[in-house]
C-alpha positions in Angstrom: 103.3 86.0 122.8 99.6 86.8 122.3 98.0 89.9 123.6 96.1 87.8 126.2 99.3 86.2 127.4 101.0 89.6 127.8 98.0 90.9 129.7 97.9 87.9 132.1 101.6 88.0 132.7 101.4 91.7 133.3 98.6 91.3 135.9 100.6 88.6 137.6 103.7 90.7 137.8 101.8 93.7 139.1 100.2 91.5 141.8 103.5 90.0 142.9 105.1 93.4 142.8 102.5 94.8 145.1 102.9 91.9 147.5 106.7 92.4 147.6 106.2 96.1 148.3 103.8 95.3 151.1 106.1 92.8 152.7 109.1 95.1 152.2 107.2 97.9 153.8 106.1 95.8 156.8 109.6 94.5 157.4 111.5 97.7 156.6 113.2 95.9 153.7 113.9 98.7 151.2 115.5 96.3 148.7 112.3 94.2 148.6 110.2 97.3 148.2 112.3 98.4 145.3 112.1 95.0 143.7 108.4 95.0 144.1 108.0 98.4 142.5 110.2 97.3 139.6 108.1 94.2 139.1 104.9 96.2 139.3 106.2 98.5 136.6 107.2 95.5 134.4 103.7 94.2 134.7 102.2 97.6 133.7 104.5 97.6 130.6 103.5 94.0 129.7 99.8 95.0 129.9 100.5 98.0 127.7 102.1 95.7 125.1 99.1 93.4 125.2 96.8 96.4 124.6 98.9 97.6 121.7 98.8 94.2 120.1 95.0 94.2 120.4 95.0 97.6 118.8 97.1 96.5 115.8 95.0 93.4 115.4 91.8 95.4 115.4 93.1 97.9 112.9 94.3 95.1 110.6 90.9 93.5 110.8 89.1 96.7 110.1 91.3 97.3 107.1 90.7 93.8 105.8 86.9 94.2 106.3 87.0 97.5 104.4 88.9 95.9 101.5 86.3 93.1 101.3 83.5 95.7 100.9 85.2 97.1 97.8 
């Protein structure tokens, strides 16, 4: 997956997780709240993976640019 895809999926999972938590809270459904929290955390992890991929890509590009200058 590309870094952008990871970030988009991460944002979607966070949003869905937040909605589940809200519904679980409103209805007193602890299982739904827990599922929502787990999905939110999954989304945060996906966004972090996307950010890490961007960092690696940028570092590789910087290294390639430095080699070209030699």
